[in-house]
C-alpha positions, -999 to 999 in steps of 0.1 A, spaced: -502 799 -640 -524 772 -628 -505 740 -619 -521 704 -615 -505 669 -614 -516 635 -611 -494 602 -605 -507 568 -607 -489 544 -580 -499 503 -575 -528 508 -557 -537 544 -553 -537 578 -575 -514 607 -559 -529 645 -571 -517 679 -561 -531 710 -574 -516 746 -564 -535 767 -542 -532 801 -558 -561 818 -574 -547 847 -597 -560 869 -625 -532 889 -650 -504 903 -621 -530 898 -594 -528 870 -568 -565 873 -554 -565 840 -529 -537 818 -517 -559 788 -501 -581 779 -533 -589 745 -534 -588 733 -572 -604 699 -566 -638 683 -559 -647 649 -548 -669 634 -573 -679 604 -551 -661 582 -526 -633 570 -548 -634 598 -578 -618 632 -577 -616 658 -599 -590 685 -606 -595 716 -624 -579 746 -640 -586 774 -663 -611 806 -664 -625 811 -627 -659 811 -635 -661 783 -659 -638 760 -637 -662 763 -603 -693 761 -627 -681 732 -645 -670 713 -617 -701 718 -593 -719 706 -625 -704 676 -628 -701 666 -591 -739 669 -589 -747 651 -618 -725 623 -607 -735 621 -572 -773 623 -586 -766 591 -608 -750 574 -577 -786 584 -554 -808 571 -585 -789 541 -595 -775 530 -559 -738 524 -574 -708 547 -578 -696 557 -612 -664 541 -618 -634 564 -628 -638 555 -663 -674 561 -666 -669 595 -646 -643 604 -672 -665 597 -700 -693 615 -689 -673 647 -679 -654 645 -716 -690 643 -733 -705 670 -713 -672 693 -722 -672 682 -758 -710 693 -761 -707 727 -744 -677 733 -767 -702 731 -797 -729 755 -779 -724 794 -777 -708 794 -742 -681 765 -740 -661 758 -708 -624 766 -707 -616 743 -683 -587 718 -679 -591 688 -658 -573 657 -642 -599 628 -630 -584 605 -608 -602 575 -589 -597 538 -575 -622 515 -592 -634 493 -564 -646 466 -591 -611 462 -604 -589 470 -577 -570 494 -599 -564 530 -599 -571 553 -628 -558 586 -640 -574 608 -669 -564 637 -687 -588 660 -705 -583 694 -721 -605 720 -729 -616 705 -765 -628 675 -748 -596 653 -757 -596 627 -732 -568 600 -722 -560 573 -694 -525 581 -684 -500 571 -655 -490 605 -649 -507 638 -659 -501 677 -656 -518 706 -665 -502 740 -668 -470 758 -672 -454 735 -646 -460 705 -669 -430 716 -691 -408 710 -662 -422 681 -645 -436 655 -673 -397 649 -680 -391 644 -643 -422 619 -641 -412 601 -674 -378 593 -657 -392 587 -625 -424 568 -627 -430 531 -627 -462 510 -626 -452 501 -591 -448 531 -573 -455 529 -539 -472 562 -521 -438 570 -503 -422 571 -539 -449 592 -550 -443 617 -527 -409 618 -530 -416 624 -569 -442 652 -562 -417 668 -540 -393 667 -569 -418 681 -591 -425 710 -564 -388 716 -561 -380 722 -597 -411 743 -600 -396 764 -572 -363 763 -585 -369 775 -622 -404 788 -627 -405 824 -625 -442 824 -613 -441 813 -571 -465 790 -564 -473 794 -527 -486 763 -516 -501 730 -529 -530 708 -518 -520 673 -522 -547 642 -523 -545 606 -525 -572 581 -536 -574 545 -530 -593 518 -518 -602 535 -485 -615 569 -505 -602 604 -507 -584 619 -485 -556 650 -480 -518 646 -469 -491 663 -465 -453 659 -478 
């Protein structure tokens, strides 16, 4: 019952993830951070099987940072998404595939453009203007499709996330306690409130 959402704007990517950690009918934690900073300008949101998600996210984070240390440059969002997709596809063909759903958001400092990548547990990857994973996607994708446009400002994106969260609170049977919202732009990654 997890939910991830990402929206690209004119010069930023806004992401949100619910903070609940549940198994079956039991909520075990209500302040879980389902994101990890890959480097200064790239963030990965993850959901899926709890052991797989943390293990895979830390593996990707460490390898992206190792690349930056070895080569003296950060991976672009596209390069980080491509590496992540390849690792997920490779694990799919092993005895222990990861069951994770990912959103990789980043700001490419070389082209000054934001990017958002949707990746599923089968290793499918697509660059998209907005994305969602989880049951909440059934409610939010139509809202995003209706109100998203390429020149979205940060305030408009905050309002759009607010609309999605309000829709979930009014229509979704599961109460998602809270959301951790982060923005990625030319200044890096920071957490915000709406």
